[in-house]
KOLKOL-663886 format. One line per 5 residues: their letters; for each residue x, y, z of N, C-alpha, C. Coordinates in Angstrom, 2 decimals. Layout:
BEGIN
a = X:Y:Z:X:Y:Z:X:Y:Z  ... $
***
This chain:
BEGIN
msasr = 41.36:-18.26:-42.44:41.27:-17.13:-41.50:42.05:-17.48:-40.24  42.92:-16.57:-39.81:43.76:-16.85:-38.65:42.95:-16.82:-37.37  43.51:-17.49:-36.34:42.84:-17.51:-35.03:42.73:-16.12:-34.46  43.79:-15.30:-34.64:43.75:-13.94:-34.07:42.66:-13.11:-34.73  42.46:-13.34:-36.06:41.41:-12.58:-36.75:40.03:-13.02:-36.25 $
nvglv = 39.89:-14.33:-36.00:38.62:-14.84:-35.45:38.30:-14.18:-34.11  39.33:-14.10:-33.27:39.13:-13.48:-31.96:38.74:-12.03:-32.12  39.39:-11.35:-33.07:39.08:-9.95:-33.30:37.64:-9.75:-33.73  37.16:-10.62:-34.63:35.77:-10.51:-35.09:34.79:-10.76:-33.96  35.10:-11.74:-33.13:34.23:-12.05:-31.99:34.16:-10.86:-31.05 $
lfala = 35.32:-10.26:-30.77:35.35:-9.11:-29.87:34.59:-7.93:-30.46  34.73:-7.74:-31.79:34.01:-6.65:-32.45:32.50:-6.86:-32.35  32.07:-8.11:-32.61:30.64:-8.42:-32.54:30.10:-8.23:-31.13  30.91:-8.64:-30.16:30.48:-8.49:-28.78:30.36:-7.02:-28.40  31.33:-6.22:-28.83:31.29:-4.78:-28.53:30.09:-4.14:-29.20 $
wfcga = 29.81:-4.54:-30.46:28.64:-3.98:-31.17:27.34:-4.34:-30.45  27.26:-5.60:-30.01:26.04:-6.05:-29.31:25.84:-5.28:-28.01  26.92:-5.13:-27.24:26.81:-4.40:-25.96:26.43:-2.95:-26.20  27.00:-2.38:-27.25:26.67:-0.99:-27.57:25.21:-0.85:-27.95  24.71:-1.80:-28.73:23.30:-1.76:-29.14:22.39:-1.90:-27.94 $
cfyga = 22.76:-2.80:-27.03:21.95:-2.97:-25.83:21.93:-1.69:-24.99  23.11:-1.06:-24.89:23.20:0.17:-24.10:22.36:1.27:-24.74  22.46:1.36:-26.07:21.69:2.38:-26.79:20.20:2.13:-26.62  19.79:0.84:-26.74:18.37:0.51:-26.60:17.86:0.81:-25.22  18.71:0.52:-24.24:18.28:0.78:-22.87:18.10:2.26:-22.63 $
nlqse = 18.96:3.07:-23.27:18.86:4.51:-23.07:17.70:5.13:-23.82  17.14:4.38:-24.77:15.96:4.87:-25.46:14.75:4.86:-24.56  14.80:4.03:-23.52:13.70:4.02:-22.56:13.65:5.37:-21.87  12.47:5.90:-21.74:12.34:7.17:-21.04:12.54:6.97:-19.55  12.91:8.05:-18.86:13.02:8.00:-17.40:11.69:7.62:-16.81 $
etrtm = 10.60:8.04:-17.48:9.26:7.73:-16.99:9.03:6.23:-16.97  9.43:5.54:-18.04:9.23:4.10:-18.12:10.03:3.39:-17.03  11.28:3.83:-16.83:12.09:3.20:-15.81:11.50:3.42:-14.43  10.98:4.61:-14.20:10.39:4.93:-12.90:9.17:4.07:-12.65  8.31:3.92:-13.66:7.09:3.16:-13.49:7.37:1.71:-13.15 $
rrvei = 8.45:1.19:-13.66:8.79:-0.21:-13.40:9.11:-0.42:-11.92  9.59:0.61:-11.26:9.96:0.50:-9.86:8.77:0.65:-8.91  7.73:1.33:-9.34:6.61:1.65:-8.45:5.75:0.42:-8.18  5.50:0.17:-6.90:4.66:-0.96:-6.51:3.20:-0.53:-6.46  2.32:-1.49:-6.71:0.88:-1.25:-6.70:0.29:-1.89:-5.45 $
vahrg = -0.50:-1.09:-4.71:-1.14:-1.54:-3.48:-2.65:-1.60:-3.69  -3.26:-2.73:-3.38:-4.72:-2.88:-3.51:-5.39:-2.31:-2.26  -6.15:-1.24:-2.44:-6.78:-0.51:-1.34:-7.98:-1.25:-0.78  -7.87:-1.71:0.45:-8.90:-2.53:1.10:-9.16:-3.79:0.26  -8.11:-4.27:-0.38:-8.25:-5.33:-1.36:-8.59:-4.70:-2.71 $
ashda = -9.00:-5.52:-3.66:-9.43:-4.98:-4.96:-10.85:-4.46:-4.78  -10.98:-3.33:-4.10:-12.28:-2.87:-3.61:-13.18:-2.24:-4.66  -12.65:-2.00:-5.86:-13.53:-1.55:-6.94:-14.42:-2.70:-7.41  -13.90:-3.91:-7.34:-14.60:-5.07:-7.88:-15.22:-5.98:-6.83  -14.75:-5.91:-5.60:-15.25:-6.79:-4.53:-15.46:-5.96:-3.26 $
pentm = -16.28:-6.45:-2.34:-16.56:-5.67:-1.12:-15.30:-5.47:-0.28  -15.02:-4.22:0.02:-13.81:-3.84:0.74:-13.61:-4.60:2.05  -12.34:-4.85:2.36:-11.98:-5.49:3.63:-12.66:-6.83:3.87  -12.88:-7.57:2.78:-13.38:-8.94:2.89:-12.35:-9.85:2.21  -12.45:-11.14:2.46:-11.50:-12.06:1.84:-11.63:-12.09:0.32 $
pavll = -12.84:-12.01:-0.27:-12.89:-11.92:-1.72:-12.09:-10.74:-2.27  -12.13:-9.60:-1.60:-11.38:-8.42:-2.05:-9.88:-8.62:-1.87  -9.49:-9.20:-0.74:-8.07:-9.45:-0.48:-7.50:-10.42:-1.52  -8.19:-11.53:-1.73:-7.71:-12.53:-2.68:-7.70:-12.00:-4.10  -8.70:-11.20:-4.44:-8.74:-10.61:-5.78:-7.60:-9.62:-5.97 $
gweqg = -7.23:-8.93:-4.89:-6.08:-8.04:-4.98:-4.82:-8.77:-5.38  -4.59:-9.93:-4.75:-3.43:-10.73:-5.14:-3.57:-11.23:-6.58  -4.78:-11.68:-6.93:-5.01:-12.21:-8.28:-4.77:-11.14:-9.34  -5.08:-9.89:-9.00:-4.90:-8.80:-9.96:-3.46:-8.28:-10.00  -2.58:-8.96:-9.31:-1.16:-8.64:-9.42:-0.65:-7.56:-8.49 $
adlve = -1.41:-7.22:-7.46:-0.93:-6.21:-6.51:0.34:-6.69:-5.81  1.26:-5.78:-5.58:2.47:-6.11:-4.83:2.18:-6.16:-3.34  1.22:-5.33:-2.92:0.79:-5.29:-1.53:-0.72:-5.17:-1.50  -1.33:-5.67:-0.45:-2.76:-5.45:-0.20:-2.87:-4.67:1.11  -3.67:-3.61:1.08:-3.91:-2.80:2.28:-5.25:-3.18:2.88 $
idvyl = -5.28:-3.33:4.21:-6.52:-3.63:4.92:-6.64:-2.70:6.12  -7.86:-2.55:6.63:-8.11:-1.74:7.82:-8.53:-2.67:8.95  -8.08:-2.36:10.17:-8.43:-3.23:11.29:-8.95:-2.45:12.50  -9.87:-3.11:13.19:-10.45:-2.62:14.45:-10.36:-3.74:15.48  -10.52:-3.37:16.74:-10.55:-4.34:17.82:-11.99:-4.49:18.30 $
skdre = -12.47:-5.73:18.33:-13.85:-5.98:18.78:-13.95:-5.91:20.30  -15.15:-6.02:20.80:-15.39:-5.96:22.25:-14.64:-7.06:22.99  -14.54:-8.23:22.36:-13.84:-9.35:23.00:-12.41:-9.52:22.48  -11.86:-8.42:21.99:-10.44:-8.34:21.62:-10.04:-9.22:20.44  -10.92:-9.30:19.47:-10.57:-9.93:18.20:-10.23:-8.82:17.20 $
vvllh = -9.17:-9.03:16.43:-8.78:-8.05:15.41:-9.52:-8.38:14.12  -10.39:-7.46:13.70:-11.25:-7.71:12.54:-11.00:-6.67:11.46  -11.35:-7.03:10.23:-11.17:-6.13:9.10:-12.40:-5.25:8.93  -12.22:-3.96:9.07:-13.31:-3.00:8.89:-12.71:-1.60:8.83  -13.28:-0.76:8.00:-12.78:0.61:7.87:-13.48:1.59:8.79 $
dkttk = -14.80:1.48:8.89:-15.58:2.46:9.64:-15.66:2.12:11.12  -16.00:3.14:11.90:-16.16:2.95:13.34:-17.34:2.04:13.66  -18.37:2.07:12.80:-19.53:1.20:12.96:-19.64:0.27:11.77  -20.52:-0.71:11.88:-20.73:-1.66:10.79:-21.88:-1.26:9.87  -22.43:-0.07:10.06:-23.64:0.33:9.33:-23.46:0.33:7.82 $
rttgv = -22.40:0.96:7.31:-22.25:1.13:5.87:-22.08:-0.19:5.14  -21.35:-1.11:5.71:-21.04:-2.35:4.99:-21.89:-3.56:5.39  -22.57:-3.50:6.54:-23.41:-4.64:6.92:-24.84:-4.23:7.27  -25.08:-2.93:7.43:-26.42:-2.47:7.79:-26.70:-2.45:9.28  -25.75:-2.92:10.08:-25.92:-2.95:11.54:-25.28:-1.68:12.12 $
drpva = -26.11:-0.80:12.65:-25.62:0.50:13.12:-25.14:0.42:14.57  -23.99:-0.22:14.74:-23.38:-0.33:16.07:-21.86:-0.20:15.95  -21.20:0.41:16.91:-19.74:0.50:16.88:-19.10:-0.89:16.92  -18.03:-1.04:16.21:-17.30:-2.31:16.21:-16.84:-2.65:17.62  -16.37:-1.65:18.35:-15.83:-1.87:19.69:-16.87:-2.35:20.69 $
eqtwa = -18.15:-2.23:20.34:-19.22:-2.67:21.25:-19.81:-4.01:20.84  -19.22:-4.65:19.82:-19.73:-5.93:19.34:-18.68:-7.02:19.54  -19.15:-8.21:19.88:-18.25:-9.36:20.02:-18.02:-9.98:18.65  -17.02:-10.87:18.58:-16.78:-11.57:17.33:-17.98:-12.41:16.93  -18.65:-13.00:17.90:-19.83:-13.81:17.60:-20.89:-12.96:16.91 $
elstq = -21.03:-11.72:17.31:-22.01:-10.83:16.68:-21.53:-10.36:15.31  -20.28:-9.99:15.21:-19.73:-9.50:13.95:-19.70:-10.58:12.88  -19.42:-11.80:13.29:-19.23:-12.89:12.33:-20.52:-13.33:11.64  -21.66:-12.91:12.14:-22.93:-13.30:11.51:-23.41:-12.28:10.48  -22.76:-11.13:10.41:-23.25:-10.05:9.54:-22.81:-10.23:8.09 $
dagaw = -23.65:-9.79:7.18:-23.38:-9.87:5.75:-22.62:-8.62:5.32  -21.35:-8.79:4.97:-20.51:-7.66:4.59:-20.31:-7.55:3.08  -21.12:-8.30:2.31:-20.94:-8.28:0.87:-22.13:-7.84:0.05  -23.33:-8.01:0.59:-24.55:-7.72:-0.18:-24.64:-6.26:-0.59  -24.09:-5.34:0.21:-24.16:-3.91:-0.12:-23.43:-3.61:-1.43 $
kspky = -22.42:-4.43:-1.73:-21.62:-4.20:-2.93:-22.28:-4.78:-4.17  -22.77:-6.01:-4.03:-23.38:-6.71:-5.16:-24.05:-7.98:-4.67  -25.19:-8.37:-5.28:-25.82:-9.65:-4.91:-24.85:-10.83:-5.05  -23.88:-10.67:-5.94:-22.87:-11.71:-6.15:-22.12:-12.04:-4.86  -21.97:-11.04:-4.00:-21.20:-11.22:-2.78:-22.06:-11.34:-1.53 $
agtki = -23.35:-11.53:-1.71:-24.23:-11.71:-0.55:-23.76:-12.89:0.29  -23.74:-12.70:1.59:-23.30:-13.76:2.49:-21.83:-13.69:2.86  -21.09:-12.78:2.24:-19.68:-12.61:2.58:-19.54:-12.07:4.00  -18.66:-12.63:4.76:-18.53:-12.27:6.18:-17.35:-11.33:6.45  -17.41:-10.67:7.58:-16.29:-9.87:8.06:-15.18:-10.84:8.48 $
prlae = -13.98:-10.70:7.94:-12.91:-11.62:8.34:-12.10:-11.11:9.53  -11.40:-12.02:10.16:-10.43:-11.65:11.18:-9.06:-11.46:10.53  -8.20:-10.75:11.22:-6.88:-10.46:10.69:-6.11:-11.72:10.34  -6.23:-12.75:11.16:-5.48:-13.99:10.92:-5.74:-14.55:9.53  -6.98:-14.47:9.09:-7.34:-15.00:7.77:-6.68:-14.20:6.66 $
alasi = -6.64:-12.89:6.81:-6.01:-12.04:5.80:-4.51:-12.27:5.75  -3.88:-12.38:6.91:-2.43:-12.59:6.95:-2.04:-13.92:6.32  -2.89:-14.92:6.48:-2.60:-16.24:5.92:-2.60:-16.23:4.39  -3.19:-15.20:3.80:-3.31:-15.15:2.34:-2.09:-14.55:1.65  -1.16:-13.98:2.41:-0.04:-13.25:1.79:0.85:-14.22:1.01 $
pqgkr = 0.98:-14.02:-0.30:1.87:-14.89:-1.07:3.34:-14.61:-0.73  4.17:-15.58:-0.97:5.60:-15.42:-0.71:6.14:-14.25:-1.53  6.90:-13.39:-0.88:7.50:-12.26:-1.57:6.63:-11.03:-1.65  5.40:-11.12:-1.15:4.51:-9.95:-1.17:4.26:-9.47:0.25  3.59:-8.32:0.37:3.42:-7.71:1.69:1.99:-7.23:1.89 $
mlvev = 1.67:-7.03:3.16:0.35:-6.51:3.52:0.53:-5.26:4.37  -0.24:-4.22:4.04:-0.28:-3.00:4.84:-1.49:-3.10:5.77  -1.25:-3.03:7.06:-2.32:-3.15:8.05:-2.55:-1.77:8.65  -3.67:-1.14:8.25:-3.97:0.19:8.78:-4.80:0.08:10.05  -4.30:0.64:11.12:-5.01:0.64:12.41:-6.00:1.79:12.42 $
kcgpe = -7.28:1.46:12.63:-8.34:2.47:12.64:-8.79:2.84:14.05  -8.32:2.10:15.05:-8.67:2.43:16.44:-7.42:2.97:17.13  -7.30:2.78:18.43:-6.18:3.33:19.17:-5.09:2.32:19.48  -4.10:2.74:20.27:-2.96:1.87:20.57:-3.30:0.64:21.40  -4.53:0.56:21.91:-4.93:-0.63:22.67:-4.90:-1.90:21.81 $
ivpyl = -4.90:-1.72:20.49:-4.90:-2.88:19.59:-3.51:-3.48:19.42  -2.47:-2.72:19.72:-1.11:-3.14:19.38:-0.69:-4.48:20.00  -0.97:-4.76:21.29:-0.59:-6.07:21.83:-1.26:-7.23:21.09  -2.46:-7.00:20.58:-3.18:-8.04:19.86:-2.64:-8.19:18.43  -2.18:-7.09:17.86:-1.50:-7.18:16.57:-0.23:-8.01:16.72 $
kqefs = 0.49:-7.77:17.78:1.73:-8.52:18.02:1.45:-10.02:18.08  0.39:-10.40:18.77:0.02:-11.82:18.87:-0.31:-12.39:17.50  -1.12:-11.66:16.74:-1.56:-12.16:15.43:-0.39:-12.23:14.45  0.48:-11.24:14.47:1.63:-11.26:13.58:2.50:-12.48:13.89  2.72:-12.73:15.16:3.56:-13.85:15.58:2.94:-15.19:15.18 $
ksgqp = 1.64:-15.33:15.41:0.95:-16.59:15.09:0.86:-16.84:13.59  0.92:-15.78:12.79:0.72:-15.93:11.35:1.83:-16.72:10.67  3.03:-16.69:11.25:4.16:-17.35:10.62:4.76:-16.55:9.48  4.21:-15.38:9.19:4.75:-14.54:8.13:6.02:-13.85:8.61  6.99:-13.66:7.71:8.21:-12.94:8.12:7.87:-11.49:8.42 $
peaiv = 8.58:-10.85:9.33:8.27:-9.47:9.70:8.19:-8.51:8.51  9.03:-8.73:7.51:9.03:-7.82:6.37:7.77:-7.92:5.53  6.96:-8.96:5.74:5.74:-9.14:4.96:4.56:-8.34:5.51  4.70:-7.79:6.71:3.59:-7.07:7.35:4.06:-5.70:7.81  3.43:-4.66:7.28:3.75:-3.28:7.64:2.52:-2.64:8.27 $
vicfq = 2.71:-1.92:9.36:1.60:-1.22:10.01:1.59:0.23:9.55  0.40:0.75:9.24:0.26:2.15:8.86:-0.84:2.78:9.71  -0.68:4.06:10.03:-1.69:4.71:10.87:-1.52:6.23:10.82  -2.66:6.93:10.98:-2.65:8.39:11.08:-2.25:8.85:12.48  -2.42:7.98:13.45:-2.22:8.37:14.85:-0.77:8.18:15.31 $
aavcq = -0.20:9.25:15.82:1.18:9.19:16.31:1.31:8.18:17.44  0.32:8.13:18.33:0.39:7.22:19.48:0.45:5.76:19.05  -0.28:5.42:17.99:-0.26:4.05:17.48:1.10:3.74:16.86  1.61:4.66:16.06:2.92:4.45:15.43:4.00:4.23:16.49  3.97:5.02:17.53:4.96:4.89:18.60:4.79:3.58:19.36 $
avreq = 3.55:3.17:19.58:3.30:1.91:20.30:3.80:0.71:19.49  3.61:0.76:18.18:4.10:-0.34:17.34:5.63:-0.37:17.36  6.26:0.78:17.27:7.72:0.84:17.30:8.26:0.27:18.61  7.55:0.52:19.70:8.00:0.06:21.01:7.71:-1.43:21.25  6.52:-1.88:20.82:6.09:-3.23:21.15:6.36:-4.27:20.07 $
ipehq = 6.43:-3.81:18.81:6.69:-4.75:17.71:7.79:-4.15:16.83  8.97:-3.93:17.36:10.01:-3.21:16.62:10.50:-3.91:15.36  10.22:-5.21:15.24:10.67:-5.94:14.05:9.82:-5.63:12.82  8.69:-4.97:13.02:7.81:-4.62:11.89:7.95:-3.15:11.53  7.92:-2.87:10.24:7.99:-1.49:9.79:6.67:-0.77:10.04 $
vyfla = 6.77:0.55:10.20:5.60:1.40:10.44:5.68:2.61:9.52  4.55:2.95:8.88:4.48:4.16:8.06:3.45:5.11:8.67  3.80:6.38:8.67:2.89:7.41:9.18:2.01:7.91:8.04  0.70:7.85:8.24:-0.26:8.31:7.24:-0.56:9.79:7.44  -0.72:10.51:6.33:-1.08:11.93:6.43:-1.83:12.35:5.18 $
dikkp = -2.83:13.21:5.38:-3.59:13.79:4.27:-3.00:15.16:4.00  -2.41:15.35:2.83:-1.75:16.62:2.52:-2.47:17.40:1.43  -3.70:16.99:1.13:-4.47:17.75:0.15:-4.86:19.10:0.74  -4.86:20.12:-0.10:-5.23:21.45:0.36:-6.71:21.49:0.68  -7.09:22.03:1.84:-8.52:22.12:2.19:-9.25:23.06:1.26 $
ksgdk = -10.54:22.77:1.04:-11.33:23.61:0.14:-11.57:25.00:0.72  -11.56:25.11:2.03:-11.77:26.40:2.66:-10.98:26.47:3.96  -10.83:27.68:4.49:-10.10:27.83:5.74:-8.65:28.22:5.53  -7.99:28.53:6.61:-6.62:29.01:6.55:-5.59:27.89:6.73  -6.06:26.70:7.04:-5.13:25.60:7.29:-4.38:25.21:6.03 $
tppta = -3.08:25.06:6.14:-2.26:24.64:5.01:-1.69:23.26:5.28  -1.55:22.44:4.24:-1.01:21.10:4.44:0.46:21.15:4.83  0.96:20.13:5.51:2.37:20.12:5.91:3.30:20.03:4.71  4.45:20.62:4.83:5.46:20.54:3.78:6.21:19.21:3.89  7.00:18.92:2.87:7.81:17.70:2.90:8.78:17.73:4.08 $
eelaq = 9.34:18.89:4.34:10.27:19.03:5.46:9.58:18.76:6.79  8.37:19.28:6.95:7.62:19.07:8.19:7.23:17.60:8.36  6.84:16.97:7.27:6.48:15.55:7.33:7.69:14.70:7.69  8.82:15.01:7.08:10.04:14.27:7.38:10.43:14.43:8.85  10.26:15.64:9.35:10.58:15.90:10.75:9.67:15.10:11.69 $
tarrl = 8.37:15.07:11.36:7.42:14.31:12.17:7.75:12.82:12.14  8.04:12.32:10.95:8.35:10.90:10.79:9.60:10.51:11.58  10.62:11.35:11.54:11.84:11.07:12.30:11.57:11.09:13.80  10.73:12.03:14.22:10.40:12.11:15.65:9.68:10.85:16.12  8.81:10.31:15.26:8.05:9.11:15.62:8.87:7.83:15.46 $
gvhgv = 9.97:7.93:14.74:10.81:6.76:14.53:10.25:5.79:13.51  9.37:6.26:12.61:8.77:5.38:11.61:9.72:5.20:10.43  9.36:4.27:9.55:10.22:3.92:8.43:9.81:4.61:7.13  8.61:5.19:7.11:8.16:5.84:5.89:6.90:6.64:6.11  6.48:7.32:5.05:5.23:8.07:5.08:4.34:7.58:3.95 $
dlsat = 3.04:7.64:4.19:2.03:7.22:3.21:1.05:8.38:3.10  1.09:9.10:1.98:0.41:10.38:1.86:-0.68:10.37:0.81  -1.66:11.24:0.98:-2.69:11.41:-0.04:-2.03:11.95:-1.30  -2.34:11.35:-2.43:-1.72:11.75:-3.69:-2.22:13.12:-4.13  -1.31:13.97:-4.50:-1.64:15.31:-4.98:-0.56:15.76:-5.94 $
tdidr = -0.92:16.64:-6.85:0.06:17.13:-7.83:1.14:17.99:-7.18  0.98:18.32:-5.91:2.04:19.03:-5.19:3.24:18.12:-4.91  3.02:16.82:-5.02:4.12:15.87:-4.83:4.92:15.79:-6.12  6.15:16.26:-6.07:7.04:16.21:-7.23:8.36:15.58:-6.82  9.32:15.59:-7.73:10.61:14.95:-7.44:11.29:15.57:-6.22 $
kfvet = 11.23:16.89:-6.12:11.87:17.56:-4.99:11.23:17.13:-3.67  9.90:17.00:-3.67:9.17:16.57:-2.48:9.63:15.18:-2.06  9.66:14.27:-3.02:10.06:12.88:-2.73:11.52:12.81:-2.28  12.38:13.59:-2.91:13.80:13.60:-2.53:13.98:14.07:-1.09  13.17:15.04:-0.67:13.24:15.53:0.71:12.89:14.42:1.69 $
irqag = 11.86:13.65:1.35:11.46:12.52:2.20:12.55:11.46:2.22  13.11:11.16:1.06:14.15:10.12:0.96:15.42:10.52:1.70  15.76:11.78:1.65:16.97:12.25:2.32:16.88:12.08:3.83  15.64:11.97:4.32:15.43:11.72:5.76:15.49:10.23:6.08  15.81:9.41:5.07:15.91:7.97:5.28:14.58:7.26:5.29 $
lvmhv = 13.58:7.86:4.64:12.22:7.32:4.66:11.79:6.84:3.28  10.86:5.88:3.27:10.22:5.50:2.01:8.97:6.35:1.83  8.50:6.42:0.59:7.42:7.35:0.25:6.33:6.64:-0.54  5.13:6.59:0.03:3.99:5.94:-0.60:2.83:6.93:-0.72  1.93:6.67:-1.67:0.78:7.57:-1.83:-0.51:6.78:-1.98 $
wtvdd = -1.63:7.42:-1.63:-2.96:6.85:-1.74:-3.93:7.94:-2.18  -5.13:7.62:-2.54:-5.62:6.44:-3.23:-5.89:6.91:-4.65  -5.28:6.27:-5.64:-5.25:6.78:-7.00:-5.85:5.77:-7.97  -6.94:6.16:-8.61:-7.53:5.35:-9.69:-7.36:6.04:-11.05  -6.98:7.30:-11.03:-6.82:8.08:-12.25:-5.42:7.86:-12.84 $
pelar = -5.32:7.32:-14.05:-4.01:7.03:-14.64:-3.11:8.26:-14.77  -3.70:9.41:-15.07:-2.89:10.62:-15.23:-2.20:11.01:-13.92  -2.95:10.97:-12.82:-2.35:11.28:-11.53:-1.34:10.21:-11.13  -1.66:8.95:-11.43:-0.73:7.86:-11.11:0.58:8.05:-11.87  0.48:8.46:-13.12:1.69:8.69:-13.92:2.53:9.82:-13.31 $
amcea = 1.84:10.85:-12.83:2.56:11.96:-12.18:3.28:11.48:-10.93  2.65:10.58:-10.19:3.28:10.04:-8.99:4.49:9.18:-9.36  4.38:8.45:-10.45:5.52:7.66:-10.93:6.68:8.58:-11.30  6.37:9.65:-12.01:7.41:10.59:-12.42:8.07:11.24:-11.21  7.30:11.44:-10.15:7.86:12.02:-8.92:8.79:11.05:-8.22 $
gvdsi = 8.60:9.74:-8.48:9.50:8.74:-7.92:9.03:8.08:-6.64  7.71:8.03:-6.41:7.21:7.40:-5.19:7.48:5.90:-5.21  7.45:5.28:-4.04:7.71:3.84:-3.94:6.50:2.99:-4.28  5.30:3.47:-3.93:4.10:2.70:-4.24:2.91:3.62:-4.41  1.90:3.09:-5.11:0.64:3.79:-5.31:-0.48:2.86:-4.85 $
ttnrp = -1.31:3.35:-3.95:-2.47:2.58:-3.50:-3.65:2.91:-4.40  -4.38:1.88:-4.82:-5.50:2.05:-5.75:-6.60:1.05:-5.45  -7.83:1.41:-5.80:-8.95:0.48:-5.70:-8.95:-0.51:-6.86  -8.16:-0.19:-7.92:-8.19:-0.97:-9.16:-6.78:-1.39:-9.57  -6.18:-2.34:-8.88:-4.78:-2.68:-9.15:-4.50:-3.16:-10.57 $
aflra = -5.32:-4.05:-11.10:-5.07:-4.56:-12.45:-5.23:-3.46:-13.49  -6.29:-2.67:-13.35:-6.54:-1.57:-14.28:-5.40:-0.57:-14.27  -4.98:-0.15:-13.09:-3.95:0.88:-13.02:-2.62:0.39:-13.54  -2.27:-0.85:-13.24:-1.01:-1.39:-13.75:-1.03:-1.43:-15.28  -2.17:-1.84:-15.84:-2.29:-1.89:-17.30:-2.18:-0.50:-17.92 $
elakp = -2.80:0.48:-17.27:-2.74:1.86:-17.78:-1.32:2.41:-17.72  -0.61:2.11:-16.66:0.75:2.62:-16.52:1.72:1.95:-17.48  1.35:0.78:-17.97:2.20:0.07:-18.93:2.08:0.65:-20.33  1.03:1.45:-20.56:0.84:2.06:-21.88:1.79:3.23:-22.06  2.20:3.49:-23.31:3.05:4.67:-23.56:2.30:5.94:-23.18 $
avk = 3.01:6.88:-22.61:2.39:8.15:-22.22:2.00:8.93:-23.45  0.85:9.57:-23.41:0.38:10.41:-24.50:0.92:11.82:-24.28  1.73:12.28:-25.20:2.34:13.62:-25.06:1.47:14.68:-25.72 $
***
């Protein structure tokens, strides 16, 4: 067999292989490709399985393969940044007092795990520094501010002390004043504007459109929006947000069918209480 014929056969085999790979790749549905891009965010940590906004929940979120962990923060009376969702500690610790009226010494003694399960009895309210220290390399944390802009200087201190790169920590908030304060005081960190766009059960109020949300986000100077997941979010909605130079995230989804719809719409991430469960469900072939 001549050398030229050998070369020809090699080139033919290579062309056939590349063609087969291209054909196989195109057999993947757009849905499958979209799902591969969507990041999973653990809501208040893996809060379906562990007490929300505690270190067991945060660590379990990472263990369950979340790309990001979302936490909520408040400022204590003595200016410590602590993890808590509610204005008071009643629901998660049984102490019916506002977080802002309690010192760290008082907050640190409360049991924030027994309400969830006896397994977590004795779990304490953590400070932000502890949560930030848990971020694995290449992953990110969403820090939702539940109080006002007075917390921002203290966030700046904690972010700096953490040693984490700026891209590893994103601030999210419903309040325009907080978003603006973060942009002004900690410009190296990204900020997402939170909004609930679900249709109200009663009343004349209508949720904002994609155009209105994009306009608000541009006015605030934020980097993205984080919206309540609804079937009104489709490809056109997401494209409108993207055309404004923004990223698009949704919360809080435990239902695989709704999560699949969000994937098809092309969102950047889905926040869920069940990161491992939802990722496994999205990996399954869609039932037509």
